[in-house]
C-alpha positions as CSV (number, residue, x, y, z in Angstrom):
1,X,0.0,-0.4,0.2
2,X,1.1,3.4,-0.9
3,X,1.5,6.3,2.2
4,X,1.6,9.8,1.9
5,X,5.4,9.7,3.3
6,X,6.2,7.4,0.2
7,X,4.5,9.5,-2.4
8,X,5.7,12.9,-1.9
9,X,4.5,15.4,-4.6
10,X,2.1,12.9,-5.7
11,X,0.3,12.8,-2.7
12,X,0.7,16.8,-2.5
13,X,-1.3,16.7,-5.6
14,X,-3.8,14.1,-4.8
15,X,-4.3,16.1,-1.4
16,X,-5.0,19.2,-3.2
17,X,-7.9,17.8,-4.9
18,X,-10.4,19.3,-2.3
19,X,-8.9,22.8,-3.0
20,X,-9.2,22.2,-7.1
21,X,-13.1,20.7,-7.1
22,X,-14.0,23.9,-5.7
23,X,-12.2,25.9,-8.1
24,X,-12.6,24.2,-11.7
25,X,-15.2,23.5,-13.6
26,X,-13.5,20.3,-15.1
27,X,-13.9,18.8,-11.7
28,X,-17.7,19.7,-10.9
29,X,-19.2,16.1,-10.8
30,X,-16.7,14.9,-8.7
31,X,-17.6,14.1,-5.5
32,X,-16.0,11.1,-4.0
33,X,-13.1,9.0,-5.0
34,X,-15.0,6.6,-7.2
35,X,-16.1,9.8,-9.4
36,X,-12.6,11.5,-9.4
37,X,-11.6,8.2,-11.0
38,X,-14.4,8.0,-13.3
39,X,-13.0,11.3,-14.7
40,X,-9.5,10.6,-14.5
41,X,-10.1,7.3,-16.5
42,X,-12.4,9.5,-19.1
43,X,-9.4,12.0,-19.7
44,X,-6.6,9.2,-20.0
45,X,-9.4,7.3,-22.6
46,X,-9.1,10.3,-24.5
47,X,-5.4,10.7,-24.3
48,X,-5.0,7.0,-25.3
49,X,-7.3,7.7,-28.2
50,X,-5.5,10.8,-29.6
51,X,-2.3,9.2,-29.6
52,X,-3.8,6.0,-31.8
53,X,-5.3,8.5,-34.1
54,X,-2.1,10.0,-35.1
55,X,-0.7,8.9,-38.2
56,X,3.2,9.4,-38.3
57,X,4.2,9.9,-41.2
58,X,8.6,10.1,-40.2
59,X,10.3,7.9,-38.5
60,X,11.0,10.6,-35.7
61,X,7.1,10.6,-35.5
62,X,6.9,6.8,-35.4
63,X,9.2,7.1,-32.3
64,X,7.3,10.0,-30.5
65,X,3.9,7.8,-31.0
66,X,5.9,4.8,-29.7
67,X,7.2,6.9,-26.5
68,X,3.4,8.4,-26.1
69,X,2.1,5.1,-26.1
70,X,4.6,4.2,-23.1
71,X,3.7,7.1,-21.2
72,X,-0.2,6.1,-21.0
73,X,0.5,3.1,-19.4
74,X,2.6,5.0,-16.7
75,X,-0.2,7.7,-16.3
76,X,-2.9,5.1,-15.8
77,X,-0.6,3.5,-13.2
78,X,-0.3,7.1,-11.4
79,X,-4.1,7.4,-11.8
80,X,-4.5,4.1,-9.8
81,X,-2.2,5.1,-7.0
82,X,-3.7,8.1,-6.8
83,X,-6.9,6.8,-6.3
84,X,-5.8,4.4,-3.8
85,X,-4.1,7.3,-1.8
86,X,-7.3,9.4,-2.2
87,X,-9.9,6.8,-1.1
88,X,-7.7,6.2,2.0
89,X,-7.7,9.9,3.0
90,X,-11.8,10.0,2.1
91,X,-12.2,7.2,4.4
92,X,-10.5,8.5,7.2
93,X,-12.2,12.1,6.7
94,X,-15.9,10.3,6.5
95,X,-15.6,7.1,8.5
96,X,-17.4,7.6,12.1
97,X,-15.3,8.1,14.8
98,X,-14.9,5.1,17.1
């Protein structure tokens, strides 16, 4: 399991989601970790689609496309980890006191 201490800047980014939600229309429908996950994976799917539609015409563009394809898997992993952290944070805030 990832902890905030081990995630450094990633946790800082995810921890700021509450601030972003109130300020950005893009996050208007985000109410919990599940809706955040859905939004981020929707954006990710669009990125994957755009990369797939690109038709390289030079060797350099082929290399660029391959590099971008390698990044989308890493982005997916970052999203999953961020949602894991946000879910733990959400549970800590919204769990009844014991």
